[in-house]
N, CA, C and O atoms as a Tripos MOL2 file, in Angstrom:
@<TRIPOS>MOLECULE
protein
  316   315    79     0     0
PROTEIN
NO_CHARGES

@<TRIPOS>ATOM
      1 N          24.0180   77.0550 -103.8080 N.3       1 MET1
      2 CA         23.3200   76.5200 -105.0300 C.3       1 MET1
      3 C          22.1160   75.5460 -104.3950 C.2       1 MET1
      4 O          22.2490   74.7160 -103.4950 O.2       1 MET1
      5 N          20.9630   75.8780 -105.0960 N.am      2 ASP2
      6 CA         19.3160   75.5340 -104.3460 C.3       2 ASP2
      7 C          19.2750   73.9220 -105.4200 C.2       2 ASP2
      8 O          20.0710   73.5300 -106.2730 O.2       2 ASP2
      9 N          17.9980   73.3140 -104.8970 N.am      3 GLN3
     10 CA         17.7510   72.0820 -105.3480 C.3       3 GLN3
     11 C          17.3890   72.5240 -107.2270 C.2       3 GLN3
     12 O          17.8050   71.8730 -108.1850 O.2       3 GLN3
     13 N          16.5200   73.7910 -107.2940 N.am      4 ALA4
     14 CA         15.9200   73.9250 -108.9750 C.3       4 ALA4
     15 C          17.1980   74.0050 -109.6080 C.2       4 ALA4
     16 O          17.4170   73.3140 -110.6030 O.2       4 ALA4
     17 N          18.2360   74.9210 -109.0500 N.am      5 GLU5
     18 CA         19.3930   75.5500 -109.7060 C.3       5 GLU5
     19 C          20.1510   74.1120 -110.3160 C.2       5 GLU5
     20 O          20.3320   73.8880 -111.5130 O.2       5 GLU5
     21 N          20.4540   73.4090 -109.4360 N.am      6 GLY6
     22 CA         21.1700   72.0050 -109.7960 C.3       6 GLY6
     23 C          20.3920   71.1820 -110.4040 C.2       6 GLY6
     24 O          21.1420   70.4930 -111.0950 O.2       6 GLY6
     25 N          19.3960   70.8670 -110.5450 N.am      7 ALA7
     26 CA         18.3320   70.1600 -111.3510 C.3       7 ALA7
     27 C          18.6090   70.6250 -112.7300 C.2       7 ALA7
     28 O          19.1620   69.8830 -113.5410 O.2       7 ALA7
     29 N          18.2150   71.9180 -113.0390 N.am      8 LYS8
     30 CA         18.4130   72.8300 -114.1510 C.3       8 LYS8
     31 C          19.7220   72.4330 -114.7770 C.2       8 LYS8
     32 O          19.7770   72.0360 -115.9410 O.2       8 LYS8
     33 N          20.9710   72.5630 -113.8530 N.am      9 MET9
     34 CA         22.1900   72.5330 -114.7510 C.3       9 MET9
     35 C          22.5890   71.0240 -115.2470 C.2       9 MET9
     36 O          23.1950   70.8530 -116.3040 O.2       9 MET9
     37 N          22.1340   69.7710 -114.2580 N.am     10 ILE10
     38 CA         22.0670   68.5160 -114.7500 C.3      10 ILE10
     39 C          21.3110   68.2550 -116.0300 C.2      10 ILE10
     40 O          21.7370   67.7770 -117.0820 O.2      10 ILE10
     41 N          20.1170   68.6630 -115.7240 N.am     11 ILE11
     42 CA         19.2970   68.2680 -117.1080 C.3      11 ILE11
     43 C          19.8290   68.9490 -118.4450 C.2      11 ILE11
     44 O          19.9130   68.2600 -119.4620 O.2      11 ILE11
     45 N          20.1010   69.9570 -118.4550 N.am     12 GLU12
     46 CA         20.8320   70.8190 -119.4970 C.3      12 GLU12
     47 C          22.0660   69.7120 -119.8530 C.2      12 GLU12
     48 O          22.2920   69.2540 -120.9730 O.2      12 GLU12
     49 N          22.7000   69.4470 -118.7850 N.am     13 LYS13
     50 CA         24.0480   68.5710 -119.4480 C.3      13 LYS13
     51 C          23.8230   67.2940 -120.2320 C.2      13 LYS13
     52 O          24.3820   67.0620 -121.3040 O.2      13 LYS13
     53 N          23.0940   66.6010 -119.7170 N.am     14 LEU14
     54 CA         22.5740   65.4350 -119.7760 C.3      14 LEU14
     55 C          21.7740   65.3810 -121.1750 C.2      14 LEU14
     56 O          21.8780   64.4390 -121.9600 O.2      14 LEU14
     57 N          20.9260   66.5640 -121.3930 N.am     15 GLN15
     58 CA         20.2630   66.4680 -122.7180 C.3      15 GLN15
     59 C          21.5150   66.8170 -123.8980 C.2      15 GLN15
     60 O          21.3960   66.3930 -125.0470 O.2      15 GLN15
     61 N          22.5010   67.4880 -123.5480 N.am     16 LYS16
     62 CA         23.4400   67.7220 -124.5880 C.3      16 LYS16
     63 C          24.2130   66.5680 -124.8600 C.2      16 LYS16
     64 O          24.5840   66.3440 -126.0120 O.2      16 LYS16
     65 N          24.5970   65.5410 -123.5870 N.am     17 LYS17
     66 CA         25.1500   64.4130 -124.1270 C.3      17 LYS17
     67 C          24.3740   63.2580 -124.4450 C.2      17 LYS17
     68 O          24.8130   62.1240 -124.6330 O.2      17 LYS17
     69 N          23.0950   63.6650 -124.4920 N.am     18 GLN18
     70 CA         22.2250   62.2730 -124.6410 C.3      18 GLN18
     71 C          22.4230   61.2890 -126.0860 C.2      18 GLN18
     72 O          22.1350   60.0920 -126.0730 O.2      18 GLN18
     73 N          22.9340   61.9630 -127.2600 N.am     19 LYS19
     74 CA         23.0380   61.2920 -128.3760 C.3      19 LYS19
     75 C          24.3050   60.2060 -128.2000 C.2      19 LYS19
     76 O          24.3820   59.1890 -128.8880 O.2      19 LYS19
     77 N          25.3650   60.6030 -127.0910 N.am     20 MET20
     78 CA         26.4790   59.6490 -126.8340 C.3      20 MET20
     79 C          26.0580   58.7190 -126.0560 C.2      20 MET20
     80 O          26.0910   57.5520 -126.4440 O.2      20 MET20
     81 N          25.6130   59.0290 -124.8930 N.am     21 LYS21
     82 CA         25.4640   57.9850 -123.7890 C.3      21 LYS21
     83 C          24.1630   58.4840 -123.0160 C.2      21 LYS21
     84 O          23.7510   59.6360 -122.8840 O.2      21 LYS21
     85 N          23.6310   57.2810 -122.5430 N.am     22 SER22
     86 CA         21.9620   57.7520 -121.7570 C.3      22 SER22
     87 C          21.9610   57.5630 -120.0240 C.2      22 SER22
     88 O          21.2390   57.9940 -119.1260 O.2      22 SER22
     89 N          23.1620   56.6880 -120.0780 N.am     23 LYS23
     90 CA         23.2290   56.7850 -118.6030 C.3      23 LYS23
     91 C          24.4740   57.2120 -117.9580 C.2      23 LYS23
     92 O          25.5010   57.0920 -118.6270 O.2      23 LYS23
     93 N          24.5600   57.6940 -116.7620 N.am     24 PHE24
     94 CA         25.6930   58.4690 -116.1980 C.3      24 PHE24
     95 C          26.1360   57.9620 -114.7680 C.2      24 PHE24
     96 O          25.1930   57.7180 -114.0160 O.2      24 PHE24
     97 N          27.3690   57.7650 -114.2740 N.am     25 TYR25
     98 CA         27.6570   57.6590 -113.0130 C.3      25 TYR25
     99 C          27.3960   58.8010 -111.9630 C.2      25 TYR25
    100 O          27.2270   59.9740 -112.2960 O.2      25 TYR25
    101 N          27.3800   58.3680 -110.7070 N.am     26 PHE26
    102 CA         27.2770   59.4490 -109.7230 C.3      26 PHE26
    103 C          28.4170   60.6310 -109.6560 C.2      26 PHE26
    104 O          28.3640   61.7480 -109.1430 O.2      26 PHE26
    105 N          29.1810   60.1440 -110.1750 N.am     27 LYS27
    106 CA         30.3360   61.2400 -109.9530 C.3      27 LYS27
    107 C          30.4910   61.8060 -111.1390 C.2      27 LYS27
    108 O          31.2470   62.7720 -111.0250 O.2      27 LYS27
    109 N          30.0350   61.6120 -112.4880 N.am     28 ASP28
    110 CA         29.7760   62.6950 -113.3260 C.3      28 ASP28
    111 C          28.7010   63.5820 -113.1460 C.2      28 ASP28
    112 O          28.7330   64.6040 -113.8310 O.2      28 ASP28
    113 N          27.4530   63.3710 -112.1310 N.am     29 LEU29
    114 CA         26.4840   64.4650 -111.7740 C.3      29 LEU29
    115 C          27.2860   65.1350 -110.9480 C.2      29 LEU29
    116 O          27.4060   66.3580 -111.0260 O.2      29 LEU29
    117 N          27.8840   64.4390 -110.1150 N.am     30 ALA30
    118 CA         28.5590   65.6210 -109.0410 C.3      30 ALA30
    119 C          29.4010   66.5710 -109.5840 C.2      30 ALA30
    120 O          29.4320   67.7180 -109.1370 O.2      30 ALA30
    121 N          30.2430   66.1220 -110.7140 N.am     31 ASN31
    122 CA         31.2210   66.9910 -111.3600 C.3      31 ASN31
    123 C          30.3970   68.1740 -112.1990 C.2      31 ASN31
    124 O          30.8390   69.3230 -112.2230 O.2      31 ASN31
    125 N          29.2670   67.8340 -112.8300 N.am     32 ILE32
    126 CA         28.4410   68.9500 -113.3580 C.3      32 ILE32
    127 C          28.2230   70.0110 -112.4100 C.2      32 ILE32
    128 O          28.3110   71.2230 -112.6120 O.2      32 ILE32
    129 N          27.8460   69.2360 -111.0610 N.am     33 LEU33
    130 CA         27.3440   70.4440 -110.0360 C.3      33 LEU33
    131 C          28.4400   71.0570 -109.5360 C.2      33 LEU33
    132 O          28.2550   72.0090 -108.7780 O.2      33 LEU33
    133 N          29.7480   70.6560 -109.8450 N.am     34 GLY34
    134 CA         30.9360   71.1940 -109.1920 C.3      34 GLY34
    135 C          30.8580   71.0970 -107.6210 C.2      34 GLY34
    136 O          31.1200   72.0470 -106.8830 O.2      34 GLY34
    137 N          30.3850   69.5810 -107.0960 N.am     35 MET35
    138 CA         30.3620   69.6400 -105.6630 C.3      35 MET35
    139 C          30.8790   68.3410 -105.0390 C.2      35 MET35
    140 O          30.8320   67.3530 -105.7710 O.2      35 MET35
    141 N          31.3060   68.2060 -103.9500 N.am     36 LYS36
    142 CA         31.5810   67.1350 -103.2860 C.3      36 LYS36
    143 C          30.1930   65.8390 -103.4840 C.2      36 LYS36
    144 O          28.9750   65.9950 -103.5810 O.2      36 LYS36
    145 N          30.8150   64.9320 -103.4820 N.am     37 PRO37
    146 CA         29.6500   64.0480 -103.8800 C.3      37 PRO37
    147 C          28.6770   63.9120 -102.5510 C.2      37 PRO37
    148 O          27.5960   63.3400 -102.6910 O.2      37 PRO37
    149 N          29.0460   64.4140 -101.3190 N.am     38 ARG38
    150 CA         28.0090   64.5020  -99.8490 C.3      38 ARG38
    151 C          26.8660   65.3430 -100.4410 C.2      38 ARG38
    152 O          25.6750   65.0450 -100.5170 O.2      38 ARG38
    153 N          27.5370   66.5380 -100.8730 N.am     39 GLN39
    154 CA         26.6440   67.8410 -101.2620 C.3      39 GLN39
    155 C          25.4090   67.4390 -102.4800 C.2      39 GLN39
    156 O          24.2010   67.6750 -102.4750 O.2      39 GLN39
    157 N          26.3250   66.7010 -103.5480 N.am     40 ALA40
    158 CA         25.5830   66.5230 -104.4320 C.3      40 ALA40
    159 C          24.3710   65.6050 -104.3350 C.2      40 ALA40
    160 O          23.2570   65.8450 -104.8010 O.2      40 ALA40
    161 N          24.7550   64.5000 -103.6480 N.am     41 LYS41
    162 CA         23.5750   63.5160 -103.3130 C.3      41 LYS41
    163 C          22.3320   63.7080 -103.0200 C.2      41 LYS41
    164 O          21.3310   63.0510 -103.3080 O.2      41 LYS41
    165 N          22.4980   64.8500 -102.3070 N.am     42 LYS42
    166 CA         20.9350   65.6300 -101.9000 C.3      42 LYS42
    167 C          20.2030   65.5710 -103.2030 C.2      42 LYS42
    168 O          19.2560   64.8530 -103.5220 O.2      42 LYS42
    169 N          21.0220   66.7300 -104.0770 N.am     43 ILE43
    170 CA         19.9750   67.1750 -105.1620 C.3      43 ILE43
    171 C          19.6260   66.0420 -106.1360 C.2      43 ILE43
    172 O          18.5260   65.9690 -106.6830 O.2      43 ILE43
    173 N          20.6880   65.1000 -106.3370 N.am     44 VAL44
    174 CA         20.6910   64.0750 -107.1520 C.3      44 VAL44
    175 C          19.5510   63.0410 -106.5030 C.2      44 VAL44
    176 O          18.6640   62.7080 -107.2890 O.2      44 VAL44
    177 N          19.4970   62.6010 -105.4040 N.am     45 ASN45
    178 CA         18.2230   61.9490 -104.8620 C.3      45 ASN45
    179 C          17.0830   62.4520 -104.8500 C.2      45 ASN45
    180 O          16.0750   61.7570 -104.9780 O.2      45 ASN45
    181 N          17.0530   63.6270 -104.7070 N.am     46 GLN46
    182 CA         15.5540   64.4170 -104.6230 C.3      46 GLN46
    183 C          14.9100   64.4070 -106.1320 C.2      46 GLN46
    184 O          13.7270   64.2590 -106.4390 O.2      46 GLN46
    185 N          16.1230   64.6210 -107.0350 N.am     47 MET47
    186 CA         15.8200   64.5310 -108.8360 C.3      47 MET47
    187 C          14.8850   63.1670 -109.0970 C.2      47 MET47
    188 O          13.8800   63.0410 -109.7970 O.2      47 MET47
    189 N          15.5300   62.2840 -108.3470 N.am     48 VAL48
    190 CA         15.1220   60.9020 -108.3970 C.3      48 VAL48
    191 C          13.7410   60.5980 -108.1230 C.2      48 VAL48
    192 O          12.9730   59.9340 -108.8190 O.2      48 VAL48
    193 N          13.4910   61.2510 -106.8550 N.am     49 THR49
    194 CA         12.3810   61.3890 -106.0250 C.3      49 THR49
    195 C          11.1600   62.0470 -106.9130 C.2      49 THR49
    196 O          10.1040   61.4680 -107.1690 O.2      49 THR49
    197 N          11.5410   63.4480 -107.3520 N.am     50 ASP50
    198 CA         10.6890   64.1770 -108.2480 C.3      50 ASP50
    199 C          10.7580   63.1340 -109.6790 C.2      50 ASP50
    200 O           9.7720   63.4350 -110.3520 O.2      50 ASP50
    201 N          11.2170   62.4990 -110.0840 N.am     51 GLY51
    202 CA         11.0240   61.7580 -111.3260 C.3      51 GLY51
    203 C          11.6360   62.8220 -112.3730 C.2      51 GLY51
    204 O          11.1190   62.9170 -113.4860 O.2      51 GLY51
    205 N          12.5520   63.4880 -112.0730 N.am     52 GLN52
    206 CA         13.4930   64.1510 -113.0790 C.3      52 GLN52
    207 C          14.6040   62.9830 -113.5820 C.2      52 GLN52
    208 O          14.8630   62.8790 -114.7810 O.2      52 GLN52
    209 N          15.1040   62.2990 -112.7910 N.am     53 LEU53
    210 CA         16.3140   61.5460 -112.9400 C.3      53 LEU53
    211 C          15.6890   60.1950 -112.7830 C.2      53 LEU53
    212 O          14.7250   60.1010 -112.0220 O.2      53 LEU53
    213 N          16.2680   58.8080 -113.6160 N.am     54 GLU54
    214 CA         15.8440   57.7340 -113.2530 C.3      54 GLU54
    215 C          17.1560   56.9760 -112.7170 C.2      54 GLU54
    216 O          18.2130   57.1480 -113.3240 O.2      54 GLU54
    217 N          17.1050   56.1100 -111.5500 N.am     55 TYR55
    218 CA         18.2210   55.2780 -111.1310 C.3      55 TYR55
    219 C          18.0490   53.9950 -111.8930 C.2      55 TYR55
    220 O          16.9900   53.4990 -112.2770 O.2      55 TYR55
    221 N          19.3510   53.5130 -112.0530 N.am     56 TRP56
    222 CA         19.6540   51.9980 -112.9380 C.3      56 TRP56
    223 C          20.4950   51.1910 -112.1150 C.2      56 TRP56
    224 O          21.4480   51.7750 -111.5990 O.2      56 TRP56
    225 N          20.3880   50.3010 -111.9430 N.am     57 SER57
    226 CA         21.4250   49.5710 -111.0300 C.3      57 SER57
    227 C          21.4570   47.9820 -111.9490 C.2      57 SER57
    228 O          20.4390   47.3650 -112.2610 O.2      57 SER57
    229 N          22.5570   47.6420 -112.1920 N.am     58 SER58
    230 CA         22.7740   46.2190 -112.6680 C.3      58 SER58
    231 C          23.5590   45.1970 -111.4700 C.2      58 SER58
    232 O          24.1990   44.1750 -111.7170 O.2      58 SER58
    233 N          23.3140   45.7690 -110.1950 N.am     59 GLY59
    234 CA         23.6110   45.0470 -109.1230 C.3      59 GLY59
    235 C          25.0490   45.5220 -108.3970 C.2      59 GLY59
    236 O          25.1600   45.8460 -107.2150 O.2      59 GLY59
    237 N          26.0740   45.4850 -109.3500 N.am     60 SER60
    238 CA         27.1880   46.1010 -108.9620 C.3      60 SER60
    239 C          27.7140   47.3740 -109.6390 C.2      60 SER60
    240 O          28.8240   47.8780 -109.4700 O.2      60 SER60
    241 N          26.5160   47.9010 -110.6060 N.am     61 THR61
    242 CA         26.9000   49.1660 -110.9410 C.3      61 THR61
    243 C          25.5370   50.1360 -110.7040 C.2      61 THR61
    244 O          24.4460   49.6040 -110.9070 O.2      61 THR61
    245 N          25.5700   51.2840 -110.3590 N.am     62 SER62
    246 CA         24.5650   52.1790 -110.4830 C.3      62 SER62
    247 C          24.8820   53.2750 -111.6070 C.2      62 SER62
    248 O          26.0110   53.6930 -111.8640 O.2      62 SER62
    249 N          23.8410   53.6200 -112.1550 N.am     63 LEU63
    250 CA         23.7650   54.8160 -112.8480 C.3      63 LEU63
    251 C          22.4800   55.7950 -112.7850 C.2      63 LEU63
    252 O          21.5940   55.6370 -111.9440 O.2      63 LEU63
    253 N          22.4660   56.6360 -113.5790 N.am     64 TYR64
    254 CA         21.5510   57.5730 -113.3790 C.3      64 TYR64
    255 C          21.4360   58.2960 -114.7720 C.2      64 TYR64
    256 O          22.4630   58.5610 -115.3980 O.2      64 TYR64
    257 N          20.0600   58.6500 -115.3110 N.am     65 GLY65
    258 CA         19.5970   59.0620 -116.7710 C.3      65 GLY65
    259 C          18.5120   59.7830 -116.4030 C.2      65 GLY65
    260 O          17.9170   59.8580 -115.3270 O.2      65 GLY65
    261 N          18.2560   60.5610 -117.9720 N.am     66 LEU66
    262 CA         16.8610   60.9200 -117.7420 C.3      66 LEU66
    263 C          15.9510   59.9190 -118.1770 C.2      66 LEU66
    264 O          16.2670   59.0890 -119.0300 O.2      66 LEU66
    265 N          14.5010   59.9680 -117.4650 N.am     67 PRO67
    266 CA         13.6400   58.8690 -117.6570 C.3      67 PRO67
    267 C          13.3810   58.7460 -119.3130 C.2      67 PRO67
    268 O          13.2990   59.6670 -120.1250 O.2      67 PRO67
    269 N          13.2870   57.3970 -119.5240 N.am     68 GLY68
    270 CA         12.6390   57.0320 -120.7210 C.3      68 GLY68
    271 C          13.6390   57.1570 -121.9620 C.2      68 GLY68
    272 O          13.2170   56.9290 -123.0960 O.2      68 GLY68
    273 N          15.3250   57.6170 -121.6750 N.am     69 THR69
    274 CA         16.1950   57.3740 -122.3610 C.3      69 THR69
    275 C          17.1550   55.9790 -122.2400 C.2      69 THR69
    276 O          17.2750   55.3430 -121.1930 O.2      69 THR69
    277 N          17.7380   55.6740 -123.3740 N.am     70 GLY70
    278 CA         18.6350   54.5380 -123.3540 C.3      70 GLY70
    279 C          17.9430   52.9610 -123.6680 C.2      70 GLY70
    280 O          16.7420   52.7130 -123.5640 O.2      70 GLY70
    281 N          18.7130   52.2520 -123.9600 N.am     71 LYS71
    282 CA         18.2940   50.8550 -124.4430 C.3      71 LYS71
    283 C          17.5680   50.2910 -123.6540 C.2      71 LYS71
    284 O          16.6320   49.6790 -124.1690 O.2      71 LYS71
    285 N          17.6540   50.2620 -122.4840 N.am     72 GLN72
    286 CA         16.9440   49.7560 -121.1640 C.3      72 GLN72
    287 C          15.3980   50.2160 -121.3120 C.2      72 GLN72
    288 O          14.4370   49.4830 -121.0760 O.2      72 GLN72
    289 N          15.3270   51.6430 -121.7730 N.am     73 ALA73
    290 CA         13.7640   52.2950 -121.7140 C.3      73 ALA73
    291 C          13.0530   51.5740 -123.1820 C.2      73 ALA73
    292 O          11.8640   51.2570 -123.2260 O.2      73 ALA73
    293 N          13.8920   51.4130 -124.1960 N.am     74 ALA74
    294 CA         13.4020   51.1080 -125.4890 C.3      74 ALA74
    295 C          13.0520   49.3850 -124.9500 C.2      74 ALA74
    296 O          11.8610   49.0790 -124.8970 O.2      74 ALA74
    297 N          13.7850   48.6360 -124.6830 N.am     75 ALA75
    298 CA         13.4390   47.1490 -124.2280 C.3      75 ALA75
    299 C          12.1400   47.3250 -123.2420 C.2      75 ALA75
    300 O          11.2440   46.5740 -123.6270 O.2      75 ALA75
    301 N          11.8890   47.8340 -122.4730 N.am     76 GLU76
    302 CA         10.8900   48.1090 -121.5840 C.3      76 GLU76
    303 C           9.4770   48.3170 -122.4460 C.2      76 GLU76
    304 O           8.3940   47.7340 -122.3820 O.2      76 GLU76
    305 N           9.9400   49.3440 -123.2340 N.am     77 ASP77
    306 CA          8.4200   49.7540 -124.0160 C.3      77 ASP77
    307 C           8.1010   48.7000 -124.9880 C.2      77 ASP77
    308 O           6.9080   48.6400 -125.2850 O.2      77 ASP77
    309 N           9.0610   47.6640 -125.6800 N.am     78 GLU78
    310 CA          8.4280   46.5900 -126.6170 C.3      78 GLU78
    311 C           7.5680   45.7560 -125.7550 C.2      78 GLU78
    312 O           6.4920   45.3350 -126.1780 O.2      78 GLU78
    313 N           7.9680   45.5140 -124.6390 N.am     79 GLU79
    314 CA          7.0090   44.7490 -123.7140 C.3      79 GLU79
    315 C           5.7520   44.6150 -123.5570 C.2      79 GLU79
    316 O           5.3160   43.8820 -122.6690 O.2      79 GLU79
@<TRIPOS>BOND
     1     1     2 1
     2     2     3 1
     3     3     4 2
     4     3     5 am
     5     5     6 1
     6     6     7 1
     7     7     8 2
     8     7     9 am
     9     9    10 1
    10    10    11 1
    11    11    12 2
    12    11    13 am
    13    13    14 1
    14    14    15 1
    15    15    16 2
    16    15    17 am
    17    17    18 1
    18    18    19 1
    19    19    20 2
    20    19    21 am
    21    21    22 1
    22    22    23 1
    23    23    24 2
    24    23    25 am
    25    25    26 1
    26    26    27 1
    27    27    28 2
    28    27    29 am
    29    29    30 1
    30    30    31 1
    31    31    32 2
    32    31    33 am
    33    33    34 1
    34    34    35 1
    35    35    36 2
    36    35    37 am
    37    37    38 1
    38    38    39 1
    39    39    40 2
    40    39    41 am
    41    41    42 1
    42    42    43 1
    43    43    44 2
    44    43    45 am
    45    45    46 1
    46    46    47 1
    47    47    48 2
    48    47    49 am
    49    49    50 1
    50    50    51 1
    51    51    52 2
    52    51    53 am
    53    53    54 1
    54    54    55 1
    55    55    56 2
    56    55    57 am
    57    57    58 1
    58    58    59 1
    59    59    60 2
    60    59    61 am
    61    61    62 1
    62    62    63 1
    63    63    64 2
    64    63    65 am
    65    65    66 1
    66    66    67 1
    67    67    68 2
    68    67    69 am
    69    69    70 1
    70    70    71 1
    71    71    72 2
    72    71    73 am
    73    73    74 1
    74    74    75 1
    75    75    76 2
    76    75    77 am
    77    77    78 1
    78    78    79 1
    79    79    80 2
    80    79    81 am
    81    81    82 1
    82    82    83 1
    83    83    84 2
    84    83    85 am
    85    85    86 1
    86    86    87 1
    87    87    88 2
    88    87    89 am
    89    89    90 1
    90    90    91 1
    91    91    92 2
    92    91    93 am
    93    93    94 1
    94    94    95 1
    95    95    96 2
    96    95    97 am
    97    97    98 1
    98    98    99 1
    99    99   100 2
   100    99   101 am
   101   101   102 1
   102   102   103 1
   103   103   104 2
   104   103   105 am
   105   105   106 1
   106   106   107 1
   107   107   108 2
   108   107   109 am
   109   109   110 1
   110   110   111 1
   111   111   112 2
   112   111   113 am
   113   113   114 1
   114   114   115 1
   115   115   116 2
   116   115   117 am
   117   117   118 1
   118   118   119 1
   119   119   120 2
   120   119   121 am
   121   121   122 1
   122   122   123 1
   123   123   124 2
   124   123   125 am
   125   125   126 1
   126   126   127 1
   127   127   128 2
   128   127   129 am
   129   129   130 1
   130   130   131 1
   131   131   132 2
   132   131   133 am
   133   133   134 1
   134   134   135 1
   135   135   136 2
   136   135   137 am
   137   137   138 1
   138   138   139 1
   139   139   140 2
   140   139   141 am
   141   141   142 1
   142   142   143 1
   143   143   144 2
   144   143   145 am
   145   145   146 1
   146   146   147 1
   147   147   148 2
   148   147   149 am
   149   149   150 1
   150   150   151 1
   151   151   152 2
   152   151   153 am
   153   153   154 1
   154   154   155 1
   155   155   156 2
   156   155   157 am
   157   157   158 1
   158   158   159 1
   159   159   160 2
   160   159   161 am
   161   161   162 1
   162   162   163 1
   163   163   164 2
   164   163   165 am
   165   165   166 1
   166   166   167 1
   167   167   168 2
   168   167   169 am
   169   169   170 1
   170   170   171 1
   171   171   172 2
   172   171   173 am
   173   173   174 1
   174   174   175 1
   175   175   176 2
   176   175   177 am
   177   177   178 1
   178   178   179 1
   179   179   180 2
   180   179   181 am
   181   181   182 1
   182   182   183 1
   183   183   184 2
   184   183   185 am
   185   185   186 1
   186   186   187 1
   187   187   188 2
   188   187   189 am
   189   189   190 1
   190   190   191 1
   191   191   192 2
   192   191   193 am
   193   193   194 1
   194   194   195 1
   195   195   196 2
   196   195   197 am
   197   197   198 1
   198   198   199 1
   199   199   200 2
   200   199   201 am
   201   201   202 1
   202   202   203 1
   203   203   204 2
   204   203   205 am
   205   205   206 1
   206   206   207 1
   207   207   208 2
   208   207   209 am
   209   209   210 1
   210   210   211 1
   211   211   212 2
   212   211   213 am
   213   213   214 1
   214   214   215 1
   215   215   216 2
   216   215   217 am
   217   217   218 1
   218   218   219 1
   219   219   220 2
   220   219   221 am
   221   221   222 1
   222   222   223 1
   223   223   224 2
   224   223   225 am
   225   225   226 1
   226   226   227 1
   227   227   228 2
   228   227   229 am
   229   229   230 1
   230   230   231 1
   231   231   232 2
   232   231   233 am
   233   233   234 1
   234   234   235 1
   235   235   236 2
   236   235   237 am
   237   237   238 1
   238   238   239 1
   239   239   240 2
   240   239   241 am
   241   241   242 1
   242   242   243 1
   243   243   244 2
   244   243   245 am
   245   245   246 1
   246   246   247 1
   247   247   248 2
   248   247   249 am
   249   249   250 1
   250   250   251 1
   251   251   252 2
   252   251   253 am
   253   253   254 1
   254   254   255 1
   255   255   256 2
   256   255   257 am
   257   257   258 1
   258   258   259 1
   259   259   260 2
   260   259   261 am
   261   261   262 1
   262   262   263 1
   263   263   264 2
   264   263   265 am
   265   265   266 1
   266   266   267 1
   267   267   268 2
   268   267   269 am
   269   269   270 1
   270   270   271 1
   271   271   272 2
   272   271   273 am
   273   273   274 1
   274   274   275 1
   275   275   276 2
   276   275   277 am
   277   277   278 1
   278   278   279 1
   279   279   280 2
   280   279   281 am
   281   281   282 1
   282   282   283 1
   283   283   284 2
   284   283   285 am
   285   285   286 1
   286   286   287 1
   287   287   288 2
   288   287   289 am
   289   289   290 1
   290   290   291 1
   291   291   292 2
   292   291   293 am
   293   293   294 1
   294   294   295 1
   295   295   296 2
   296   295   297 am
   297   297   298 1
   298   298   299 1
   299   299   300 2
   300   299   301 am
   301   301   302 1
   302   302   303 1
   303   303   304 2
   304   303   305 am
   305   305   306 1
   306   306   307 1
   307   307   308 2
   308   307   309 am
   309   309   310 1
   310   310   311 1
   311   311   312 2
   312   311   313 am
   313   313   314 1
   314   314   315 1
   315   315   316 2
@<TRIPOS>SUBSTRUCTURE
     1 MET1         2 RESIDUE 1 A MET
     2 ASP2         6 RESIDUE 1 A ASP
     3 GLN3        10 RESIDUE 1 A GLN
     4 ALA4        14 RESIDUE 1 A ALA
     5 GLU5        18 RESIDUE 1 A GLU
     6 GLY6        22 RESIDUE 1 A GLY
     7 ALA7        26 RESIDUE 1 A ALA
     8 LYS8        30 RESIDUE 1 A LYS
     9 MET9        34 RESIDUE 1 A MET
    10 ILE10       38 RESIDUE 1 A ILE
    11 ILE11       42 RESIDUE 1 A ILE
    12 GLU12       46 RESIDUE 1 A GLU
    13 LYS13       50 RESIDUE 1 A LYS
    14 LEU14       54 RESIDUE 1 A LEU
    15 GLN15       58 RESIDUE 1 A GLN
    16 LYS16       62 RESIDUE 1 A LYS
    17 LYS17       66 RESIDUE 1 A LYS
    18 GLN18       70 RESIDUE 1 A GLN
    19 LYS19       74 RESIDUE 1 A LYS
    20 MET20       78 RESIDUE 1 A MET
    21 LYS21       82 RESIDUE 1 A LYS
    22 SER22       86 RESIDUE 1 A SER
    23 LYS23       90 RESIDUE 1 A LYS
    24 PHE24       94 RESIDUE 1 A PHE
    25 TYR25       98 RESIDUE 1 A TYR
    26 PHE26      102 RESIDUE 1 A PHE
    27 LYS27      106 RESIDUE 1 A LYS
    28 ASP28      110 RESIDUE 1 A ASP
    29 LEU29      114 RESIDUE 1 A LEU
    30 ALA30      118 RESIDUE 1 A ALA
    31 ASN31      122 RESIDUE 1 A ASN
    32 ILE32      126 RESIDUE 1 A ILE
    33 LEU33      130 RESIDUE 1 A LEU
    34 GLY34      134 RESIDUE 1 A GLY
    35 MET35      138 RESIDUE 1 A MET
    36 LYS36      142 RESIDUE 1 A LYS
    37 PRO37      146 RESIDUE 1 A PRO
    38 ARG38      150 RESIDUE 1 A ARG
    39 GLN39      154 RESIDUE 1 A GLN
    40 ALA40      158 RESIDUE 1 A ALA
    41 LYS41      162 RESIDUE 1 A LYS
    42 LYS42      166 RESIDUE 1 A LYS
    43 ILE43      170 RESIDUE 1 A ILE
    44 VAL44      174 RESIDUE 1 A VAL
    45 ASN45      178 RESIDUE 1 A ASN
    46 GLN46      182 RESIDUE 1 A GLN
    47 MET47      186 RESIDUE 1 A MET
    48 VAL48      190 RESIDUE 1 A VAL
    49 THR49      194 RESIDUE 1 A THR
    50 ASP50      198 RESIDUE 1 A ASP
    51 GLY51      202 RESIDUE 1 A GLY
    52 GLN52      206 RESIDUE 1 A GLN
    53 LEU53      210 RESIDUE 1 A LEU
    54 GLU54      214 RESIDUE 1 A GLU
    55 TYR55      218 RESIDUE 1 A TYR
    56 TRP56      222 RESIDUE 1 A TRP
    57 SER57      226 RESIDUE 1 A SER
    58 SER58      230 RESIDUE 1 A SER
    59 GLY59      234 RESIDUE 1 A GLY
    60 SER60      238 RESIDUE 1 A SER
    61 THR61      242 RESIDUE 1 A THR
    62 SER62      246 RESIDUE 1 A SER
    63 LEU63      250 RESIDUE 1 A LEU
    64 TYR64      254 RESIDUE 1 A TYR
    65 GLY65      258 RESIDUE 1 A GLY
    66 LEU66      262 RESIDUE 1 A LEU
    67 PRO67      266 RESIDUE 1 A PRO
    68 GLY68      270 RESIDUE 1 A GLY
    69 THR69      274 RESIDUE 1 A THR
    70 GLY70      278 RESIDUE 1 A GLY
    71 LYS71      282 RESIDUE 1 A LYS
    72 GLN72      286 RESIDUE 1 A GLN
    73 ALA73      290 RESIDUE 1 A ALA
    74 ALA74      294 RESIDUE 1 A ALA
    75 ALA75      298 RESIDUE 1 A ALA
    76 GLU76      302 RESIDUE 1 A GLU
    77 ASP77      306 RESIDUE 1 A ASP
    78 GLU78      310 RESIDUE 1 A GLU
    79 GLU79      314 RESIDUE 1 A GLU
């Protein structure tokens, strides 16, 4: 699977689930791709670099989501 194909799969799946939740664990993204974590990491990291995904960390938990979605994005818009 190449970068574009993997990115398309992740974006489509996250858009479908967006009403229920806006941030996802890395293992969720690896499951969407059907890859082992080491393989999926390359695709996910490139998506973050390209701005297709955003990375969010609370310090103990790391999550990924589509840019501009979720409670965190709404709070940042109000500032």
